[in-house]
C-alpha positions in Angstrom: 43.0 -49.7 -90.9 40.3 -49.4 -88.3 41.1 -50.9 -84.9 38.3 -53.3 -83.7 38.9 -52.1 -80.2 37.9 -48.5 -81.1 34.6 -49.8 -82.5 34.0 -51.8 -79.3 34.9 -48.8 -77.1 32.5 -46.5 -79.1 29.5 -48.3 -77.5 30.4 -47.1 -74.0 29.3 -43.6 -72.9 31.5 -41.1 -71.1 30.0 -39.4 -68.0 32.8 -37.1 -66.9 35.1 -34.8 -68.9 38.4 -33.0 -68.9 37.2 -29.4 -69.5 40.8 -28.0 -69.6 40.8 -29.1 -73.3 38.8 -27.9 -76.3 37.7 -29.9 -79.3 39.8 -28.9 -82.3 38.1 -26.8 -85.0 39.3 -29.1 -87.8 37.7 -32.1 -85.9 34.4 -30.2 -85.7 34.6 -29.8 -89.5 35.0 -33.6 -89.8 32.0 -34.0 -87.5 29.9 -31.7 -89.7 30.9 -33.9 -92.7 30.0 -37.1 -90.8 26.4 -35.8 -89.9 25.7 -34.3 -93.3 27.2 -36.9 -95.7 25.8 -40.1 -94.2 23.0 -42.0 -95.9 19.3 -41.0 -95.5 16.2 -42.2 -97.3 16.6 -41.0 -100.9 19.2 -38.6 -99.6 16.4 -36.4 -98.3 16.6 -34.1 -95.3 15.0 -35.6 -92.1 17.0 -33.7 -89.5 19.2 -30.7 -88.8 22.1 -30.4 -86.4 23.3 -27.8 -83.9 26.9 -27.8 -82.6 27.4 -26.1 -79.2 30.8 -25.1 -77.8 29.5 -22.3 -75.5 29.9 -23.6 -71.9 27.0 -21.6 -70.4 24.6 -23.0 -73.0 26.0 -26.5 -72.5 25.3 -26.2 -68.7 21.7 -24.9 -69.4 21.1 -27.9 -71.7 22.5 -30.2 -69.0 20.0 -28.8 -66.5 17.2 -30.1 -68.8 18.3 -33.7 -68.4 16.7 -34.2 -65.0 14.3 -36.8 -66.4 16.3 -39.9 -65.7 14.9 -42.5 -63.3 17.5 -45.2 -63.1 16.8 -48.8 -62.0 18.3 -48.0 -58.6 15.5 -45.4 -58.1 17.9 -42.4 -58.0 17.1 -39.5 -60.3 20.2 -37.8 -61.7 21.0 -35.4 -64.6 22.8 -36.9 -67.5 26.4 -35.7 -67.3 27.1 -37.0 -70.8 25.7 -33.6 -71.7 28.5 -31.7 -69.9 31.0 -32.7 -72.6 33.4 -30.3 -74.3 31.1 -30.2 -77.3 27.3 -30.9 -77.6 25.6 -31.9 -80.8 21.9 -31.7 -80.9 19.9 -33.5 -83.6 16.5 -32.0 -84.5 13.7 -33.4 -86.6 13.3 -31.6 -89.9 11.3 -31.8 -93.1 12.6 -31.7 -96.7 10.6 -29.0 -98.3 12.4 -29.6 -101.7 10.4 -32.7 -102.4 6.6 -33.1 -102.2 4.9 -36.4 -103.2 1.4 -37.6 -102.6 3.0 -40.4 -100.6 4.3 -37.9 -98.1 0.8 -37.0 -97.0 0.0 -40.7 -96.3 3.3 -41.2 -94.4 3.2 -38.0 -92.3 3.2 -39.9 -89.0 5.4 -42.7 -90.3 8.0 -40.1 -91.4 8.4 -38.9 -87.8 8.7 -42.3 -86.3 10.7 -44.0 -88.9 12.6 -41.9 -91.4 13.5 -39.2 -88.8 14.5 -41.7 -86.2 16.5 -43.9 -88.5 18.2 -40.9 -90.2 19.2 -39.4 -86.9 20.4 -42.9 -85.7 22.6 -43.3 -88.8 24.0 -39.7 -88.6 24.7 -40.0 -84.8 26.3 -43.4 -85.4 28.6 -41.9 -88.0 29.4 -39.0 -85.7 30.1 -41.4 -82.8 32.5 -43.5 -84.7 34.2 -40.5 -86.3 34.7 -39.0 -82.8 36.2 -42.2 -81.4 38.5 -42.7 -84.4 39.8 -39.2 -83.6 40.4 -40.1 -80.0 37.4 -38.5 -78.3 34.8 -40.1 -76.1 31.1 -39.7 -76.5 27.7 -40.0 -74.8 24.1 -40.0 -76.1 21.1 -38.5 -74.3 17.5 -38.9 -75.3 16.0 -38.1 -71.9 15.8 -34.4 -71.7 13.1 -31.7 -71.7 12.8 -31.2 -75.4 10.8 -28.0 -75.3 13.4 -26.4 -73.0 16.3 -27.3 -75.3 14.3 -25.9 -78.2 13.9 -22.7 -76.3 17.5 -22.5 -75.3 18.7 -23.1 -78.9 15.8 -21.4 -80.7 15.1 -24.6 -82.6 12.2 -27.0 -83.1 11.8 -30.7 -82.5 15.0 -31.6 -80.7 15.4 -35.4 -80.5 18.9 -36.4 -79.4 21.9 -34.9 -77.7 25.4 -36.2 -78.2 28.3 -35.2 -76.0 31.8 -35.3 -77.5 35.0 -34.6 -75.7 38.0 -35.5 -73.7 37.5 -38.0 -70.8 38.6 -37.3 -67.3 41.2 -40.1 -67.2 41.5 -39.9 -63.4 37.9 -41.1 -62.9 35.8 -44.1 -63.8 33.9 -43.3 -67.1 30.6 -44.0 -65.3 31.1 -41.5 -62.5 28.8 -38.5 -62.7 30.7 -35.4 -63.7 29.4 -33.3 -60.8 28.7 -36.0 -58.2 31.8 -38.0 -57.4 29.7 -40.4 -55.3 27.3 -41.5 -58.0 28.3 -44.2 -60.5 25.8 -44.8 -63.4 24.7 -48.4 -64.0 26.1 -49.9 -67.2 25.2 -53.1 -69.0 26.7 -55.5 -71.5 24.7 -56.5 -74.5 24.7 -59.7 -76.5 23.3 -58.9 -80.0 22.2 -62.1 -81.8 23.8 -62.2 -85.3 22.7 -64.7 -87.9 24.8 -65.4 -91.1 23.1 -67.0 -94.0 25.5 -68.4 -96.6 
């Protein structure tokens, strides 16, 4: 039975990590299943995924996250990307299927089908990670072209950090800058039930 608390915790990002631990290989296999077996429009391919365990590459990717401008006016890198494991989602195109409709929806595919498919896949991955006891963090503010160059990929769209939290620190504290606490907000999603 899924614990409601785990679902609620999964909305909160982790900003610092216990790097003395490694994500288990069997858990990475479950993560691969989560991102590859979730729903997508007509079960077509709209994205591909790269898993990164190499610490040097993770740090290079972290360096590309210097794009954040928080409400307090302070620019910081996104330390969610210093996790034990990084997962990068890239836009992709399903070459198995060609329809005349595809030509009409070229721009729409990018903005809707790719985005919604990556959203569903990353949501599956996020919940799977939390059910296994990990913490996560999402990053969409990075230098896409630099990440593509580092990974030899195209069309990177989203980075997700997965790992072990540093339990001695506030989850919002920057991994490298102990003096910086990221802002965090609560949300109140309106839900309507029609019976």
